[in-house]
DSSP file (Angstrom, degrees, kcal/mol; ACC not computed):
  #  RESIDUE AA STRUCTURE BP1 BP2  ACC     N-H-->O    O-->H-N    N-H-->O    O-->H-N    TCO  KAPPA ALPHA  PHI   PSI    X-CA   Y-CA   Z-CA
    1    1 A M     >        0   0    0      0, 0.0     4,-1.7     0, 0.0     5,-0.1   0.000 360.0 360.0 360.0 -32.6   31.4   -7.6  -23.4
    2    2 A K  H  >  +     0   0    0      2,-0.2     4,-2.2     1,-0.2     5,-0.1   0.838 360.0  53.6 -64.7 -30.6   30.4  -10.0  -20.7
    3    3 A N  H  > S+     0   0    0      2,-0.2     4,-2.7     1,-0.2     5,-0.2   0.909 106.5  53.2 -67.5 -45.1   30.6   -7.3  -18.0
    4    4 A I  H  > S+     0   0    0      1,-0.2     4,-2.4     2,-0.2    -1,-0.2   0.908 109.0  47.6 -59.6 -40.6   28.2   -5.2  -20.1
    5    5 A D  H  X S+     0   0    0     -4,-1.7     4,-2.7     2,-0.2    -1,-0.2   0.943 112.1  51.4 -67.0 -45.5   25.7   -8.1  -20.3
    6    6 A K  H  X S+     0   0    0     -4,-2.2     4,-2.3     1,-0.2    -2,-0.2   0.946 112.9  45.1 -50.4 -53.5   26.0   -8.7  -16.4
    7    7 A V  H  X S+     0   0    0     -4,-2.7     4,-2.3     1,-0.2    -1,-0.2   0.894 111.8  50.7 -66.9 -40.2   25.4   -5.1  -15.7
    8    8 A K  H  X S+     0   0    0     -4,-2.4     4,-2.3     1,-0.2    -1,-0.2   0.894 110.9  50.5 -65.3 -38.1   22.5   -4.9  -18.1
    9    9 A K  H  X S+     0   0    0     -4,-2.7     4,-2.0     2,-0.2    -1,-0.2   0.893 110.8  49.9 -62.5 -37.8   20.9   -8.0  -16.4
   10   10 A K  H  X S+     0   0    0     -4,-2.3     4,-2.5    -5,-0.2    -2,-0.2   0.881 110.0  49.3 -69.5 -37.0   21.4   -6.4  -13.0
   11   11 A I  H  X S+     0   0    0     -4,-2.3     4,-2.7     2,-0.2    -2,-0.2   0.911 111.3  49.4 -58.5 -48.5   19.7   -3.2  -14.2
   12   12 A K  H  X S+     0   0    0     -4,-2.3     4,-2.4     1,-0.2    -2,-0.2   0.891 111.4  49.7 -61.2 -41.1   16.8   -5.2  -15.6
   13   13 A L  H  X S+     0   0    0     -4,-2.0     4,-2.5     2,-0.2    -2,-0.2   0.941 110.9  48.7 -67.7 -49.5   16.5   -7.0  -12.3
   14   14 A V  H  X S+     0   0    0     -4,-2.5     4,-2.8     2,-0.2    -2,-0.2   0.958 111.6  50.6 -51.2 -55.5   16.5   -3.7  -10.3
   15   15 A K  H  X S+     0   0    0     -4,-2.7     4,-3.0     1,-0.2     5,-0.2   0.931 110.4  49.6 -48.6 -53.7   13.8   -2.2  -12.6
   16   16 A S  H  X S+     0   0    0     -4,-2.4     4,-3.1     1,-0.2    -1,-0.2   0.921 110.1  49.5 -51.4 -52.9   11.7   -5.2  -12.2
   17   17 A K  H  X S+     0   0    0     -4,-2.5     4,-3.1     2,-0.2     5,-0.2   0.930 110.6  51.5 -51.0 -51.8   12.0   -5.1   -8.4
   18   18 A I  H  X S+     0   0    0     -4,-2.8     4,-2.5     1,-0.2    -2,-0.2   0.935 107.8  52.2 -57.2 -48.3   11.1   -1.4   -8.4
   19   19 A K  H  X S+     0   0    0     -4,-3.0     4,-2.4     1,-0.2    -1,-0.2   0.947 110.6  47.9 -55.8 -48.0    8.0   -2.1  -10.5
   20   20 A D  H  X S+     0   0    0     -4,-3.1     4,-1.9     1,-0.2    -2,-0.2   0.897 111.1  50.9 -65.5 -34.3    6.9   -4.8   -8.0
   21   21 A N  H  X S+     0   0    0     -4,-3.1     4,-2.3    -5,-0.2    -1,-0.2   0.888 108.8  50.5 -67.8 -36.7    7.5   -2.5   -5.1
   22   22 A E  H  X S+     0   0    0     -4,-2.5     4,-2.7    -5,-0.2    -2,-0.2   0.924 111.7  48.5 -59.7 -46.0    5.4    0.3   -6.7
   23   23 A E  H  X S+     0   0    0     -4,-2.4     4,-2.8     1,-0.2    -2,-0.2   0.907 111.3  50.2 -62.8 -39.9    2.6   -2.2   -7.3
   24   24 A M  H  X S+     0   0    0     -4,-1.9     4,-2.5    -5,-0.2    -2,-0.2   0.917 110.3  50.3 -64.2 -44.8    2.9   -3.3   -3.7
   25   25 A I  H  X S+     0   0    0     -4,-2.3     4,-2.7     2,-0.2     5,-0.3   0.966 110.2  50.3 -60.0 -52.3    2.8    0.3   -2.5
   26   26 A Y  H  X S+     0   0    0     -4,-2.7     4,-2.3     1,-0.2    -2,-0.2   0.930 110.7  48.2 -49.7 -49.7   -0.3    0.9   -4.6
   27   27 A L  H  X S+     0   0    0     -4,-2.8     4,-2.7     1,-0.2    -1,-0.2   0.915 112.9  48.4 -63.4 -39.9   -2.1   -2.1   -3.3
   28   28 A L  H  X S+     0   0    0     -4,-2.5     4,-2.8     1,-0.2    -1,-0.2   0.857 109.6  51.5 -69.8 -33.6   -1.3   -1.1    0.4
   29   29 A R  H  X S+     0   0    0     -4,-2.7     4,-2.5     2,-0.2    -1,-0.2   0.885 110.9  49.3 -69.0 -37.1   -2.4    2.4   -0.1
   30   30 A K  H  X S+     0   0    0     -4,-2.3     4,-2.2    -5,-0.3    -2,-0.2   0.946 112.0  48.0 -64.2 -46.6   -5.7    1.1   -1.5
   31   31 A E  H  X S+     0   0    0     -4,-2.7     4,-2.8     1,-0.2    -2,-0.2   0.956 111.4  50.4 -52.6 -54.3   -6.0   -1.2    1.4
   32   32 A N  H  X S+     0   0    0     -4,-2.8     4,-2.5     1,-0.2    -1,-0.2   0.889 107.8  54.1 -53.2 -45.5   -5.3    1.6    3.9
   33   33 A S  H  X S+     0   0    0     -4,-2.5     4,-1.9     1,-0.2    -1,-0.2   0.920 110.0  45.5 -52.4 -50.2   -7.8    3.8    2.3
   34   34 A S  H  X S+     0   0    0     -4,-2.2     4,-1.8     1,-0.2    -1,-0.2   0.882 114.0  49.2 -72.4 -37.1  -10.5    1.3    2.7
   35   35 A L  H  X S+     0   0    0     -4,-2.8     4,-2.6     1,-0.2    -1,-0.2   0.872 108.7  53.1 -68.7 -29.2   -9.4    0.6    6.4
   36   36 A F  H  X S+     0   0    0     -4,-2.5     4,-2.3     2,-0.2    -2,-0.2   0.891 106.8  52.3 -69.9 -39.0   -9.5    4.2    7.1
   37   37 A G  H  X S+     0   0    0     -4,-1.9     4,-1.8     2,-0.2    -1,-0.2   0.871 110.0  49.7 -60.6 -39.5  -13.1    4.5    5.7
   38   38 A K  H  X S+     0   0    0     -4,-1.8     4,-2.7     2,-0.2     5,-0.2   0.942 108.6  53.4 -65.5 -50.3  -14.0    1.6    8.1
   39   39 A F  H  X S+     0   0    0     -4,-2.6     4,-2.3     1,-0.2    -2,-0.2   0.883 109.0  47.3 -50.2 -42.4  -12.4    3.4   11.0
   40   40 A L  H  X S+     0   0    0     -4,-2.3     4,-2.1     2,-0.2    -1,-0.2   0.887 112.6  49.4 -72.1 -33.9  -14.4    6.5   10.4
   41   41 A K  H  X S+     0   0    0     -4,-1.8     4,-1.6    -5,-0.2    -2,-0.2   0.909 114.6  44.4 -68.4 -37.5  -17.6    4.6   10.1
   42   42 A Y  H  X S+     0   0    0     -4,-2.7     4,-2.5     2,-0.2    -2,-0.2   0.863 112.1  52.6 -68.2 -39.7  -16.9    2.7   13.3
   43   43 A S  H  X S+     0   0    0     -4,-2.3     4,-2.1    -5,-0.2    -2,-0.2   0.875 110.3  48.4 -64.5 -43.4  -15.8    5.9   15.1
   44   44 A S  H  X S+     0   0    0     -4,-2.1     4,-2.2     2,-0.2    -1,-0.2   0.903 112.2  48.6 -63.1 -42.6  -19.1    7.6   14.1
   45   45 A E  H  X S+     0   0    0     -4,-1.6     4,-2.1    -5,-0.2    -2,-0.2   0.935 109.5  51.7 -67.0 -43.6  -21.1    4.6   15.3
   46   46 A L  H  X S+     0   0    0     -4,-2.5     4,-2.4     1,-0.2    -1,-0.2   0.891 110.2  50.1 -61.0 -41.3  -19.2    4.5   18.6
   47   47 A Q  H  X S+     0   0    0     -4,-2.1     4,-1.8     1,-0.2    -1,-0.2   0.891 109.5  50.1 -65.6 -36.1  -20.0    8.3   19.1
   48   48 A K  H  X S+     0   0    0     -4,-2.2     4,-0.9     1,-0.2    -1,-0.2   0.896 112.5  48.1 -72.9 -34.6  -23.6    7.8   18.3
   49   49 A L  H  X S+     0   0    0     -4,-2.1     4,-1.6     1,-0.2     3,-0.3   0.871 111.6  48.1 -67.8 -38.4  -23.8    4.9   20.9
   50   50 A E  H  X S+     0   0    0     -4,-2.4     4,-1.1     1,-0.2    -2,-0.2   0.811 108.0  56.5 -76.1 -23.7  -22.0    6.8   23.5
   51   51 A G  H  < S+     0   0    0     -4,-1.8    -1,-0.2     1,-0.2    -2,-0.2   0.742 105.4  51.4 -73.9 -24.0  -24.3    9.7   22.9
   52   52 A V  H  < S+     0   0    0     -4,-0.9    -2,-0.2    -3,-0.3    -1,-0.2   0.878 103.2  59.2 -75.7 -41.9  -27.3    7.5   23.6
   53   53 A K  H  <        0   0    0     -4,-1.6    -2,-0.2     1,-0.3    -1,-0.2   0.892 360.0 360.0 -54.6 -42.1  -25.8    6.3   26.9
   54   54 A R     <        0   0    0     -4,-1.1    -1,-0.3     0, 0.0    -2,-0.2   0.480 360.0 360.0 -74.3 360.0  -25.8    9.9   28.2
């Protein structure tokens, strides 16, 4: 019976860790999306400035 409880605790711990990791992945994707938007904005701005130089 003790072994069953140990295994159940381990399973619960692993599930919790998976959930935490999924949340972290979601937040990182959200941040990357925002950063990519800024990258596109600055790239466009740079192209306009370089176009003015020529």
